[in-house]
N, CA and C atoms as a LAMMPS dump frame, in Angstrom:
ITEM: TIMESTEP
0
ITEM: NUMBER OF ATOMS
357
ITEM: BOX BOUNDS ff ff ff
-5.0000000000000000e+02 5.0000000000000000e+02
-5.0000000000000000e+02 5.0000000000000000e+02
-5.0000000000000000e+02 5.0000000000000000e+02
ITEM: ATOMS id mol type element x y z
1 1 1 N 4.326 20.35 -13.768
2 1 2 C 3.675 19.229 -13.1
3 1 3 C 2.686 18.558 -14.048
4 2 1 N 2.559 17.286 -13.89
5 2 2 C 1.692 16.49 -14.756
6 2 3 C 0.571 15.889 -13.915
7 3 1 N -0.65 16.014 -14.384
8 3 2 C -1.762 15.341 -13.717
9 3 3 C -2.048 14.073 -14.499
10 4 1 N -1.937 12.925 -13.821
11 4 2 C -2.079 11.666 -14.529
12 4 3 C -2.437 10.549 -13.56
13 5 1 N -3.723 10.263 -13.427
14 5 2 C -4.152 9.186 -12.539
15 5 3 C -3.738 7.819 -13.057
16 6 1 N -3.446 7.7 -14.349
17 6 2 C -3.035 6.416 -14.914
18 6 3 C -1.755 5.92 -14.254
19 7 1 N -0.85 6.828 -13.939
20 7 2 C 0.394 6.426 -13.273
21 7 3 C 0.116 5.899 -11.871
22 8 1 N -0.841 6.487 -11.198
23 8 2 C -1.213 5.999 -9.869
24 8 3 C -1.851 4.618 -9.976
25 9 1 N -2.643 4.404 -10.993
26 9 2 C -3.261 3.092 -11.212
27 9 3 C -2.183 2.03 -11.425
28 10 1 N -1.187 2.34 -12.233
29 10 2 C -0.083 1.398 -12.464
30 10 3 C 0.646 1.119 -11.162
31 11 1 N 0.92 2.165 -10.403
32 11 2 C 1.604 1.992 -9.124
33 11 3 C 0.78 1.123 -8.176
34 12 1 N -0.506 1.421 -8.049
35 12 2 C -1.356 0.663 -7.126
36 12 3 C -1.464 -0.802 -7.542
37 13 1 N -1.519 -1.061 -8.847
38 13 2 C -1.549 -2.451 -9.312
39 13 3 C -0.267 -3.185 -8.933
40 14 1 N 0.87 -2.509 -9.007
41 14 2 C 2.126 -3.146 -8.598
42 14 3 C 2.182 -3.303 -7.078
43 15 1 N 1.499 -2.424 -6.367
44 15 2 C 1.45 -2.498 -4.91
45 15 3 C 0.732 -3.77 -4.443
46 16 1 N -0.231 -4.234 -5.209
47 16 2 C -0.922 -5.487 -4.879
48 16 3 C 0.097 -6.613 -4.742
49 17 1 N 1.019 -6.721 -5.691
50 17 2 C 2.044 -7.765 -5.629
51 17 3 C 2.968 -7.582 -4.43
52 18 1 N 3.307 -6.339 -4.141
53 18 2 C 4.184 -6.06 -3
54 18 3 C 3.53 -6.454 -1.683
55 19 1 N 2.239 -6.19 -1.563
56 19 2 C 1.518 -6.556 -0.339
57 19 3 C 1.381 -8.074 -0.26
58 20 1 N 1.055 -8.704 -1.371
59 20 2 C 0.902 -10.167 -1.37
60 20 3 C 2.202 -10.86 -0.969
61 21 1 N 3.335 -10.285 -1.324
62 21 2 C 4.641 -10.879 -1.035
63 21 3 C 4.862 -11.086 0.469
64 22 1 N 4.133 -10.367 1.292
65 22 2 C 4.255 -10.529 2.747
66 22 3 C 3.916 -11.959 3.153
67 23 1 N 2.889 -12.54 2.521
68 23 2 C 2.451 -13.885 2.904
69 23 3 C 3.528 -14.952 2.764
70 24 1 N 4.146 -15.118 1.592
71 24 2 C 5.181 -16.154 1.524
72 24 3 C 6.368 -15.87 2.437
73 25 1 N 6.717 -14.599 2.603
74 25 2 C 7.81 -14.277 3.526
75 25 3 C 7.459 -14.713 4.943
76 26 1 N 6.225 -14.443 5.337
77 26 2 C 5.769 -14.824 6.67
78 26 3 C 5.702 -16.346 6.816
79 27 1 N 5.117 -17.001 5.819
80 27 2 C 4.921 -18.453 5.894
81 27 3 C 6.235 -19.235 5.894
82 28 1 N 7.273 -18.684 5.29
83 28 2 C 8.566 -19.368 5.312
84 28 3 C 9.427 -18.916 6.496
85 29 1 N 8.796 -18.175 7.411
86 29 2 C 9.491 -17.676 8.608
87 29 3 C 10.728 -16.864 8.266
88 30 1 N 10.634 -16.091 7.207
89 30 2 C 11.738 -15.241 6.789
90 30 3 C 11.959 -14.169 7.847
91 31 1 N 13.17 -14.077 8.353
92 31 2 C 13.452 -13.122 9.427
93 31 3 C 13.308 -11.677 8.966
94 32 1 N 13.29 -11.431 7.673
95 32 2 C 13.176 -10.076 7.145
96 32 3 C 11.76 -9.605 6.879
97 33 1 N 10.751 -10.399 7.248
98 33 2 C 9.368 -10.016 6.93
99 33 3 C 8.973 -8.71 7.618
100 34 1 N 9.382 -8.515 8.855
101 34 2 C 9.058 -7.261 9.552
102 34 3 C 9.694 -6.069 8.85
103 35 1 N 10.934 -6.241 8.439
104 35 2 C 11.64 -5.173 7.734
105 35 3 C 10.97 -4.89 6.397
106 36 1 N 10.513 -5.945 5.723
107 36 2 C 9.84 -5.783 4.436
108 36 3 C 8.555 -4.963 4.607
109 37 1 N 7.748 -5.303 5.615
110 37 2 C 6.496 -4.576 5.854
111 37 3 C 6.802 -3.134 6.25
112 38 1 N 7.8 -2.957 7.073
113 38 2 C 8.206 -1.616 7.48
114 38 3 C 8.631 -0.779 6.277
115 39 1 N 9.387 -1.386 5.37
116 39 2 C 9.829 -0.705 4.156
117 39 3 C 8.645 -0.351 3.254
118 40 1 N 7.684 -1.256 3.159
119 40 2 C 6.485 -1.006 2.364
120 40 3 C 5.697 0.169 2.943
121 41 1 N 5.57 0.206 4.256
122 41 2 C 4.893 1.329 4.902
123 41 3 C 5.657 2.631 4.673
124 42 1 N 6.96 2.575 4.749
125 42 2 C 7.802 3.74 4.502
126 42 3 C 7.522 4.297 3.104
127 43 1 N 7.428 3.386 2.142
128 43 2 C 7.124 3.769 0.763
129 43 3 C 5.748 4.426 0.669
130 44 1 N 4.759 3.838 1.328
131 44 2 C 3.399 4.381 1.261
132 44 3 C 3.301 5.747 1.936
133 45 1 N 3.989 5.916 3.057
134 45 2 C 4.001 7.235 3.691
135 45 3 C 4.704 8.251 2.798
136 46 1 N 5.705 7.796 2.05
137 46 2 C 6.404 8.666 1.121
138 46 3 C 5.575 9.054 -0.088
139 47 1 N 4.536 8.296 -0.354
140 47 2 C 3.648 8.602 -1.476
141 47 3 C 3.076 10.009 -1.343
142 48 1 N 2.903 10.443 -0.106
143 48 2 C 2.389 11.792 0.14
144 48 3 C 3.317 12.864 -0.428
145 49 1 N 4.616 12.564 -0.51
146 49 2 C 5.577 13.52 -1.05
147 49 3 C 5.6 13.511 -2.573
148 50 1 N 5.222 12.393 -3.155
149 50 2 C 5.266 12.254 -4.612
150 50 3 C 4.011 12.781 -5.288
151 51 1 N 2.906 12.748 -4.585
152 51 2 C 1.647 13.221 -5.155
153 51 3 C 0.93 14.09 -4.136
154 52 1 N 0.079 14.932 -4.634
155 52 2 C -0.769 15.724 -3.751
156 52 3 C -2.033 14.913 -3.546
157 53 1 N -2.324 14.604 -2.307
158 53 2 C -3.516 13.8 -2.093
159 53 3 C -4.233 14.236 -0.835
160 54 1 N -5.525 14.188 -0.927
161 54 2 C -6.361 14.339 0.247
162 54 3 C -6.628 12.925 0.721
163 55 1 N -6.615 12.725 1.996
164 55 2 C -6.713 11.371 2.519
165 55 3 C -8.105 10.79 2.333
166 56 1 N -8.149 9.651 1.698
167 56 2 C -9.395 8.917 1.553
168 56 3 C -9.435 7.873 2.652
169 57 1 N -10.611 7.381 2.941
170 57 2 C -10.708 6.357 3.972
171 57 3 C -10.003 5.084 3.532
172 58 1 N -9.926 4.834 2.216
173 58 2 C -9.229 3.652 1.728
174 58 3 C -7.739 3.726 2.04
175 59 1 N -7.143 4.88 1.793
176 59 2 C -5.716 5.06 2.039
177 59 3 C -5.417 4.914 3.529
178 60 1 N -6.224 5.524 4.364
179 60 2 C -6.042 5.434 5.815
180 60 3 C -6.233 3.992 6.278
181 61 1 N -7.221 3.312 5.747
182 61 2 C -7.471 1.92 6.099
183 61 3 C -6.308 1.033 5.681
184 62 1 N -5.758 1.263 4.5
185 62 2 C -4.615 0.491 4.026
186 62 3 C -3.42 0.668 4.956
187 63 1 N -3.114 1.909 5.29
188 63 2 C -1.988 2.173 6.196
189 63 3 C -2.22 1.543 7.566
190 64 1 N -3.424 1.686 8.087
191 64 2 C -3.739 1.13 9.41
192 64 3 C -3.609 -0.384 9.432
193 65 1 N -4.127 -1.027 8.403
194 65 2 C -4.04 -2.485 8.338
195 65 3 C -2.6 -2.958 8.207
196 66 1 N -1.814 -2.285 7.389
197 66 2 C -0.417 -2.688 7.241
198 66 3 C 0.386 -2.441 8.519
199 67 1 N 0.053 -1.376 9.235
200 67 2 C 0.714 -1.135 10.534
201 67 3 C 0.395 -2.289 11.486
202 68 1 N -0.854 -2.743 11.478
203 68 2 C -1.244 -3.863 12.339
204 68 3 C -0.571 -5.162 11.905
205 69 1 N -0.437 -5.372 10.608
206 69 2 C 0.256 -6.557 10.102
207 69 3 C 1.709 -6.524 10.566
208 70 1 N 2.319 -5.347 10.499
209 70 2 C 3.714 -5.209 10.937
210 70 3 C 3.861 -5.632 12.402
211 71 1 N 2.94 -5.215 13.232
212 71 2 C 2.968 -5.592 14.653
213 71 3 C 2.764 -7.094 14.811
214 72 1 N 1.803 -7.629 14.092
215 72 2 C 1.461 -9.05 14.229
216 72 3 C 2.593 -9.963 13.751
217 73 1 N 3.226 -9.653 12.626
218 73 2 C 4.294 -10.529 12.124
219 73 3 C 5.528 -10.484 13.02
220 74 1 N 5.639 -9.439 13.831
221 74 2 C 6.783 -9.308 14.737
222 74 3 C 6.629 -10.135 16.007
223 75 1 N 5.419 -10.584 16.28
224 75 2 C 5.165 -11.377 17.484
225 75 3 C 5.681 -12.802 17.302
226 76 1 N 6.186 -13.376 18.379
227 76 2 C 6.624 -14.776 18.315
228 76 3 C 5.438 -15.718 18.16
229 77 1 N 4.311 -15.349 18.744
230 77 2 C 3.11 -16.182 18.667
231 77 3 C 2.081 -15.579 17.715
232 78 1 N 2.553 -15.069 16.583
233 78 2 C 1.662 -14.422 15.629
234 78 3 C 0.595 -15.396 15.139
235 79 1 N -0.527 -14.828 14.745
236 79 2 C -1.694 -15.609 14.339
237 79 3 C -1.797 -15.611 12.815
238 80 1 N -1.449 -16.745 12.201
239 80 2 C -1.422 -16.856 10.739
240 80 3 C -2.764 -16.506 10.088
241 81 1 N -3.903 -17.001 10.597
242 81 2 C -5.171 -16.634 9.95
243 81 3 C -5.447 -15.12 9.966
244 82 1 N -5.036 -14.45 11.035
245 82 2 C -5.232 -12.994 11.095
246 82 3 C -4.375 -12.308 10.047
247 83 1 N -3.126 -12.714 9.963
248 83 2 C -2.222 -12.103 8.99
249 83 3 C -2.727 -12.332 7.572
250 84 1 N -3.11 -13.556 7.284
251 84 2 C -3.619 -13.881 5.947
252 84 3 C -4.866 -13.056 5.619
253 85 1 N -5.798 -12.991 6.562
254 85 2 C -7.039 -12.223 6.36
255 85 3 C -6.736 -10.75 6.101
256 86 1 N -5.826 -10.18 6.88
257 86 2 C -5.533 -8.753 6.756
258 86 3 C -4.752 -8.433 5.481
259 87 1 N -3.909 -9.351 5.037
260 87 2 C -3.201 -9.153 3.77
261 87 3 C -4.211 -9.101 2.624
262 88 1 N -5.152 -10.041 2.624
263 88 2 C -6.164 -10.032 1.557
264 88 3 C -7.102 -8.841 1.673
265 89 1 N -7.332 -8.367 2.877
266 89 2 C -8.122 -7.143 3.057
267 89 3 C -7.378 -5.96 2.429
268 90 1 N -6.074 -5.868 2.664
269 90 2 C -5.268 -4.797 2.069
270 90 3 C -5.316 -4.859 0.548
271 91 1 N -5.202 -6.05 0.011
272 91 2 C -5.264 -6.216 -1.445
273 91 3 C -6.612 -5.759 -1.979
274 92 1 N -7.684 -6.102 -1.297
275 92 2 C -9.021 -5.656 -1.723
276 92 3 C -9.165 -4.149 -1.632
277 93 1 N -8.578 -3.539 -0.623
278 93 2 C -8.619 -2.075 -0.499
279 93 3 C -7.919 -1.446 -1.698
280 94 1 N -6.745 -1.966 -2.034
281 94 2 C -5.998 -1.417 -3.177
282 94 3 C -6.781 -1.588 -4.469
283 95 1 N -7.357 -2.769 -4.679
284 95 2 C -8.148 -3.006 -5.891
285 95 3 C -9.364 -2.088 -5.945
286 96 1 N -9.949 -1.801 -4.806
287 96 2 C -11.075 -0.866 -4.74
288 96 3 C -10.614 0.538 -5.137
289 97 1 N -9.442 0.927 -4.667
290 97 2 C -8.886 2.233 -5.033
291 97 3 C -8.662 2.318 -6.542
292 98 1 N -8.104 1.269 -7.116
293 98 2 C -7.856 1.232 -8.561
294 98 3 C -9.177 1.329 -9.317
295 99 1 N -10.159 0.549 -8.898
296 99 2 C -11.463 0.575 -9.564
297 99 3 C -12.087 1.954 -9.542
298 100 1 N -11.998 2.617 -8.411
299 100 2 C -12.566 3.966 -8.312
300 100 3 C -11.805 4.954 -9.183
301 101 1 N -10.491 4.823 -9.25
302 101 2 C -9.715 5.703 -10.127
303 101 3 C -10.07 5.462 -11.589
304 102 1 N -10.189 4.205 -11.973
305 102 2 C -10.515 3.878 -13.371
306 102 3 C -11.901 4.388 -13.758
307 103 1 N -12.822 4.373 -12.816
308 103 2 C -14.185 4.838 -13.095
309 103 3 C -14.347 6.335 -12.86
310 104 1 N -13.28 6.979 -12.392
311 104 2 C -13.371 8.413 -12.098
312 104 3 C -14.204 8.7 -10.871
313 105 1 N -14.389 7.706 -10.02
314 105 2 C -15.235 7.86 -8.835
315 105 3 C -14.434 8.166 -7.573
316 106 1 N -13.16 8.396 -7.703
317 106 2 C -12.354 8.621 -6.515
318 106 3 C -11.831 10.048 -6.534
319 107 1 N -12.688 11.011 -6.203
320 107 2 C -12.298 12.414 -6.311
321 107 3 C -11.338 12.862 -5.213
322 108 1 N -11.1 12.023 -4.221
323 108 2 C -10.26 12.436 -3.098
324 108 3 C -8.786 12.392 -3.424
325 109 1 N -8.425 11.798 -4.535
326 109 2 C -7.013 11.717 -4.878
327 109 3 C -6.774 12.481 -6.166
328 110 1 N -5.898 13.415 -6.091
329 110 2 C -5.471 14.136 -7.284
330 110 3 C -3.983 13.888 -7.388
331 111 1 N -3.573 13.347 -8.482
332 111 2 C -2.158 13.044 -8.612
333 111 3 C -1.454 14.171 -9.333
334 112 1 N -0.413 14.616 -8.759
335 112 2 C 0.426 15.611 -9.405
336 112 3 C 1.847 15.103 -9.265
337 113 1 N 2.398 14.621 -10.335
338 113 2 C 3.758 14.096 -10.297
339 113 3 C 4.733 15.255 -10.236
340 114 1 N 5.695 15.136 -9.368
341 114 2 C 6.681 16.181 -9.185
342 114 3 C 7.811 15.981 -10.188
343 115 1 N 8.064 16.995 -10.969
344 115 2 C 9.154 16.887 -11.933
345 115 3 C 10.456 17.276 -11.241
346 116 1 N 11.52 16.592 -11.613
347 116 2 C 12.828 16.852 -11.047
348 116 3 C 13.598 17.743 -12.007
349 117 1 N 14.115 18.83 -11.467
350 117 2 C 14.893 19.75 -12.304
351 117 3 C 16.268 19.167 -12.546
352 118 1 N 16.692 19.25 -13.765
353 118 2 C 18.053 18.829 -14.113
354 118 3 C 18.88 20.097 -14.278
355 119 1 N 19.993 20.119 -13.603
356 119 2 C 20.878 21.292 -13.704
357 119 3 C 21.786 21.22 -14.903
């Protein structure tokens, strides 16, 4: 196993783009926006399998906000300002997580990458 927070930082930085992508999908009334958010949440829940982590309030807040976004974008009368606000809140949460990892101030996350055995 490898301990390497740098890989988590790279992943979280790419996650910012993935979260931001919800906005144009929503604004163009893309019928797949709910599926996209659901898939993103699926990926984030799967992160627990890829790394050993103790839950930080940032991670819980990110998941909670994205779950709420998923519900809101599925509504026929969804509220665009709410969705926009919550997407940017999620992005700020992720950037805060990255900043804490870079400064070594985020002791709640220990990354242990799982190596795959080759037969």
